[in-house]
C-alpha positions as CSV (number, residue, x, y, z in Angstrom):
1,M,0.0,0.0,0.0
2,K,1.2,3.5,-0.7
3,K,2.7,5.5,2.2
4,D,0.7,8.6,1.3
5,T,-2.7,7.0,1.9
6,I,-4.6,6.9,5.2
7,E,-5.6,3.5,6.4
8,G,-8.9,3.3,8.2
9,C,-11.0,6.4,8.8
10,P,-9.6,9.4,10.6
11,T,-11.8,10.6,13.5
12,C,-13.3,14.0,13.3
13,S,-10.5,15.9,11.8
14,S,-10.1,18.9,9.5
15,I,-8.9,18.4,6.0
16,G,-5.4,19.9,5.5
17,E,-4.7,22.9,3.4
18,L,-4.4,22.4,-0.4
19,K,-2.3,24.5,-2.7
20,K,-4.3,27.2,-4.4
21,E,-4.2,25.4,-7.8
22,E,-5.5,22.1,-6.2
23,K,-8.6,23.7,-4.6
24,P,-12.0,22.8,-6.2
25,E,-14.9,25.2,-6.1
26,R,-16.2,23.6,-2.9
27,L,-14.4,21.4,-0.5
28,L,-15.5,19.6,2.6
29,S,-13.7,21.1,5.6
30,H,-13.8,17.9,7.7
31,W,-13.9,14.2,7.6
32,P,-15.7,11.8,8.2
33,I,-19.1,13.0,7.2
34,Q,-21.1,9.8,8.0
35,I,-23.1,10.2,11.3
36,K,-22.2,6.7,12.3
37,L,-18.5,7.5,12.2
38,M,-18.6,10.5,14.4
39,G,-16.7,10.2,17.7
40,T,-17.6,11.9,20.9
41,V,-15.4,14.9,20.3
42,I,-16.3,16.8,17.2
43,P,-14.4,20.1,17.3
44,F,-15.3,21.2,13.8
45,L,-19.0,21.5,14.8
46,N,-18.3,24.1,17.5
47,N,-20.5,27.2,16.6
48,A,-21.2,25.6,13.1
49,D,-24.0,26.0,10.7
50,L,-24.8,22.3,10.4
51,L,-26.3,20.5,7.4
52,V,-27.6,17.1,8.1
53,A,-28.3,15.5,4.7
54,A,-29.9,12.2,3.8
55,D,-27.4,10.1,1.8
56,C,-29.4,10.3,-1.5
57,T,-29.6,14.0,-1.6
58,A,-26.0,14.5,-2.8
59,F,-26.7,12.2,-5.8
60,A,-30.2,13.6,-6.6
61,V,-29.1,17.2,-6.6
62,A,-26.5,17.9,-9.4
63,D,-25.1,21.0,-7.8
64,F,-25.4,19.9,-4.1
65,H,-22.2,21.6,-3.0
66,N,-23.1,25.0,-4.5
67,R,-26.8,24.9,-3.5
68,F,-26.7,23.4,0.0
69,L,-23.2,22.9,1.4
70,G,-21.5,26.3,1.1
71,D,-19.7,26.9,4.4
72,R,-21.9,24.5,6.4
73,K,-20.5,21.5,8.2
74,L,-22.0,18.3,6.8
75,L,-23.1,15.1,8.4
76,I,-24.9,12.4,6.3
77,G,-26.9,9.3,6.9
78,C,-29.9,7.3,6.0
79,P,-32.9,7.3,8.4
80,K,-34.3,4.1,6.8
81,L,-31.2,1.9,6.6
82,D,-29.3,3.1,9.7
83,N,-30.3,2.8,13.3
84,A,-32.7,5.7,14.1
85,Q,-32.2,5.4,17.9
86,F,-28.4,5.6,17.4
87,Y,-29.0,8.8,15.4
88,V,-31.3,10.3,18.1
89,D,-28.7,9.5,20.8
90,K,-25.8,10.8,18.7
91,F,-27.5,14.1,17.9
92,T,-28.8,14.5,21.5
93,E,-25.1,14.3,22.5
94,I,-24.0,16.7,19.8
95,F,-26.8,19.3,20.7
96,T,-26.2,18.9,24.4
97,N,-22.4,19.3,24.3
98,I,-21.6,21.5,21.2
99,P,-22.9,24.9,20.5
100,I,-24.5,24.8,17.0
101,K,-25.5,28.1,15.3
102,S,-28.1,26.7,12.9
103,L,-29.4,23.4,11.6
104,V,-30.6,22.4,8.1
105,C,-32.1,19.0,7.4
106,L,-31.9,18.2,3.7
107,R,-34.0,15.2,2.7
108,M,-35.6,13.5,-0.2
109,E,-39.4,13.6,-0.8
110,V,-39.8,9.9,-0.2
111,P,-41.7,9.0,3.1
112,C,-38.9,7.1,4.7
113,C,-36.6,10.1,4.5
114,G,-39.0,12.1,6.7
115,G,-37.4,10.1,9.6
116,M,-34.4,12.4,9.5
117,T,-36.4,15.4,10.5
118,M,-38.1,13.5,13.2
119,I,-34.8,12.3,14.5
120,L,-33.4,15.8,14.7
121,R,-36.6,17.2,16.4
122,E,-36.4,14.5,19.0
123,A,-32.7,15.1,19.7
124,L,-33.3,18.8,20.0
125,K,-36.1,18.1,22.4
126,R,-34.0,15.7,24.5
127,A,-31.1,18.2,24.6
128,G,-33.4,21.0,25.6
129,K,-32.1,23.2,22.8
130,E,-33.8,25.7,20.5
131,I,-31.5,26.0,17.5
132,P,-32.6,27.7,14.3
133,F,-33.8,24.7,12.3
134,K,-35.0,24.4,8.7
135,E,-36.1,21.4,6.6
136,I,-35.5,21.3,2.9
137,I,-37.2,18.6,0.8
138,V,-35.9,17.8,-2.7
139,G,-37.5,15.6,-5.3
140,V,-36.1,12.5,-6.9
141,R,-35.2,14.6,-9.9
142,G,-33.2,17.0,-7.8
143,D,-35.7,19.8,-7.7
144,L,-36.4,21.9,-4.6
145,L,-40.0,20.9,-3.5
146,K,-40.4,22.6,-0.1
147,E,-38.5,24.6,2.5
148,T,-39.9,24.8,6.0
149,V,-38.7,26.7,9.0
150,I,-39.1,24.5,12.1
151,N,-37.5,26.8,14.7
152,E,-36.4,30.4,14.2
């Protein structure tokens, strides 16, 4: 195996600086992004605008980075295939211990994807936090269907 590759998954770290000519238009500022891979210390979320996106959204929306990511910190997962209780517990821990500036839930229009919004609502309730929270629903063709403010 090459020496310049990382074996395994680094835990909650920032992505190093790139040379100016290597930088794409948008770049994730941290890794990992999967909710299941988050440790208990997540320094990059401190005072962050957090985007929690259902896995499929990045594939359904052609310009995902430009339309939704921007300067937000990203966590992704699937409310149907992953353990919802694990997600509730993980987000309760995050919202309890880390100051989050704002929260956006980006999900698909399919009914099973609505679980992500419910998970985040429950975690905020358990953490006793009122964070500005918005839900954005996209269609299977990548079109914006609905944007709802849940908490201001």
